Wavefront OBJ file of the C-alpha trace (Angstrom):
o trace
v 104.282 66.772 82.939
v 106.197 63.482 83.162
v 108.613 64.652 80.473
v 109.453 67.780 82.435
v 110.039 65.795 85.621
v 112.221 63.193 83.966
v 114.446 65.899 82.422
v 114.750 67.819 85.699
v 118.101 67.519 87.439
v 118.201 65.310 90.526
v 119.100 67.487 93.498
v 120.550 66.765 96.917
v 118.237 66.532 99.904
v 116.454 69.751 100.914
v 116.856 71.386 97.479
v 113.887 71.719 95.115
v 113.458 73.442 91.776
v 111.255 76.536 91.860
v 108.136 76.151 89.720
v 107.980 79.834 88.839
v 111.133 79.917 86.700
v 112.037 76.216 86.200
v 115.826 76.607 86.199
v 117.933 74.307 84.059
v 121.565 73.321 84.483
v 122.625 75.976 81.965
v 121.135 78.821 84.074
v 122.850 80.790 86.803
v 120.977 80.051 90.008
v 120.129 81.549 93.377
v 118.590 79.725 96.303
v 115.755 80.878 98.508
v 115.783 79.375 102.003
v 112.048 78.853 102.491
v 110.063 78.717 105.705
v 109.628 74.952 105.272
v 113.428 74.485 105.556
v 113.975 73.768 101.883
v 116.206 75.675 99.526
v 114.198 76.491 96.430
v 116.432 76.835 93.399
v 115.555 79.792 91.132
v 117.085 81.219 87.987
v 119.296 84.127 89.034
v 117.026 86.547 87.115
v 113.717 85.198 88.480
v 111.197 87.976 89.132
v 110.099 86.345 92.405
v 113.562 86.866 93.902
v 112.998 90.633 93.833
v 110.205 90.180 96.408
v 112.223 87.753 98.543
v 113.756 88.654 101.896
v 117.438 89.326 101.091
v 118.734 87.412 104.118
v 116.986 84.248 102.819
v 118.852 84.280 99.487
v 121.925 82.104 98.977
v 124.264 81.861 96.025
v 124.273 78.391 94.492
v 126.371 76.476 92.004
v 124.881 73.491 90.183
v 127.801 71.137 90.865
v 127.346 71.639 94.614
v 123.602 70.837 94.712
v 123.260 68.016 92.185
v 122.821 64.538 93.626
v 125.784 62.338 92.816
v 123.836 59.248 91.815
v 120.405 58.458 90.533
v 118.575 56.472 93.188
v 115.954 53.920 92.146
v 113.681 52.526 94.848
v 112.837 48.846 95.233
v 109.680 47.170 93.996
v 107.980 47.929 97.329
v 107.860 51.601 96.275
v 104.575 50.900 94.481
v 103.055 49.769 97.805
v 103.252 53.361 99.039
v 100.709 56.118 98.454
v 100.578 59.886 98.965
v 99.607 59.507 102.642
v 102.645 57.299 103.297
v 104.855 59.954 101.729
v 103.108 62.696 103.734
v 104.064 60.763 106.887
v 107.669 60.387 105.695
v 107.753 64.110 104.865
v 106.395 64.900 108.328
v 109.293 62.962 109.870
v 111.766 64.721 107.579
v 110.393 68.118 108.596
v 109.846 67.416 112.324
v 112.328 64.566 112.882
v 111.400 62.196 115.720
v 107.666 62.018 116.421
v 104.936 59.647 117.577
v 101.807 58.358 115.853
v 99.216 60.392 117.743
v 100.999 63.654 116.950
v 101.452 62.685 113.297
v 97.739 61.825 113.099
v 96.829 65.183 114.589
v 99.118 67.224 112.333
v 98.150 65.391 109.125
v 94.451 65.020 109.980
v 94.499 61.218 109.921
v 92.642 58.689 112.026
v 94.745 57.362 114.908
v 94.491 53.695 113.912
v 95.368 54.482 110.298
v 98.493 56.311 111.467
v 99.482 53.417 113.769
v 99.036 50.986 110.853
v 101.001 53.167 108.448
v 103.843 53.654 110.921
v 104.025 49.864 111.307
v 104.004 49.393 107.501
v 106.715 52.035 106.973
v 108.816 50.469 109.729
v 108.443 46.996 108.198
v 109.588 48.418 104.857
v 112.662 49.888 106.561
v 111.646 53.499 105.858
v 111.121 54.426 109.505
v 112.725 53.066 112.627
v 111.682 53.078 116.224
v 113.622 55.328 118.512
v 114.628 53.959 121.881
v 112.413 55.107 124.725
v 112.715 58.810 125.164
v 111.909 60.883 128.158
v 110.454 64.067 126.829
v 110.029 66.917 129.243
v 107.212 69.331 128.640
v 105.256 71.766 130.721
v 101.606 71.005 131.349
v 99.170 73.276 133.095
v 98.570 70.531 135.621
v 100.674 72.013 138.386
v 102.181 75.467 138.280
v 105.843 75.487 137.175
v 106.112 71.683 137.178
v 107.756 69.677 134.437
v 106.073 66.429 133.501
v 108.119 63.540 132.120
v 106.442 61.465 129.473
v 107.708 58.295 127.806
v 104.632 56.274 126.904
v 104.695 56.910 123.162
v 106.534 54.933 120.506
v 108.656 57.418 118.588
v 109.767 57.013 114.968
v 112.347 58.629 112.748
v 113.324 58.359 109.093
v 115.963 55.861 108.050
v 118.473 56.533 105.276
v 116.290 54.354 103.039
v 113.231 56.414 104.024
v 115.041 59.620 103.117
v 116.029 58.155 99.731
v 112.450 57.002 99.000
v 111.035 60.378 100.022
v 113.567 62.290 97.914
v 112.758 60.092 94.923
v 109.031 60.681 95.430
v 109.501 64.443 95.815
v 111.653 64.607 92.687
v 108.950 62.761 90.747
v 106.137 64.912 92.198
v 107.681 68.380 92.559
v 104.674 70.285 91.163
v 102.266 68.604 93.613
v 104.441 68.841 96.712
v 105.871 72.298 96.096
v 102.426 73.814 95.625
v 101.515 72.526 99.086
v 104.559 74.037 100.752
v 105.343 77.127 98.662
v 105.298 80.162 100.963
v 107.394 82.546 98.864
l 1 2 3 4 5 6 7 8 9 10 11 12 13 14 15 16 17 18 19 20 21 22 23 24 25 26 27 28 29 30 31 32 33 34 35 36 37 38 39 40 41 42 43 44 45 46 47 48 49 50 51 52 53 54 55 56 57 58 59 60 61 62 63 64 65 66 67 68 69 70 71 72 73 74 75 76 77 78 79 80 81 82 83 84 85 86 87 88 89 90 91 92 93 94 95 96 97 98 99 100 101 102 103 104 105 106 107 108 109 110 111 112 113 114 115 116 117 118 119 120 121 122 123 124 125 126 127 128 129 130 131 132 133 134 135 136 137 138 139 140 141 142 143 144 145 146 147 148 149 150 151 152 153 154 155 156 157 158 159 160 161 162 163 164 165 166 167 168 169 170 171 172 173 174 175 176 177 178 179 180 181 182
C-alpha cells in the first residue's frame, strides 16, 4: 500500500483520487463533487461515473489540479495521531468551531478535545479566533435570538491545512473510505 501512495500524484487541496479506478497522470479524468465537499478524481471511463448525478460531474485537467510543490512536514508531525487529524479535518470541513462541538461531533471526551485543541494550537496548526458573537435561536423564549460568546473558537492555519493535506495524501484509502458517499 505504501508504494501505491508514494507513486500517487500530489493534488491541490480538496481533490482526492478515487479508489474505485485509481487514475494516473496518463488517464483522462473527470471530477465528482462529493457531498463532503471534495472533488474525487476518477478516470474518465470509470463505471461509477455512470451512476453519478450529472450536475456533480466536472471536467478536470491534471495540470490544473496537481499541487505545485511537494510539502514535507516538520519533525513534530510524528507527535500527531489519527484523532488529531480528525480534529483538523473537522475544522477543514466545518471551518471555525469550538471544543465542545468538536467533541460532540467526533465522539470525544470534552477534556481530551480541550487538550488536543491546545496541543494543535501550540504546534501552529490551529489558531484561536477572536471572540465571536454567534446568534442562534433557542427555544427559551419564542422568536428570540440569543447571543453567545463564551466559547473559544478555533480555525485551521495555513500550516494546519498543509499538515492535513499531507496526512490525507499519505492515508487516502483510510480517509476516503470514511467519507465516500458516491
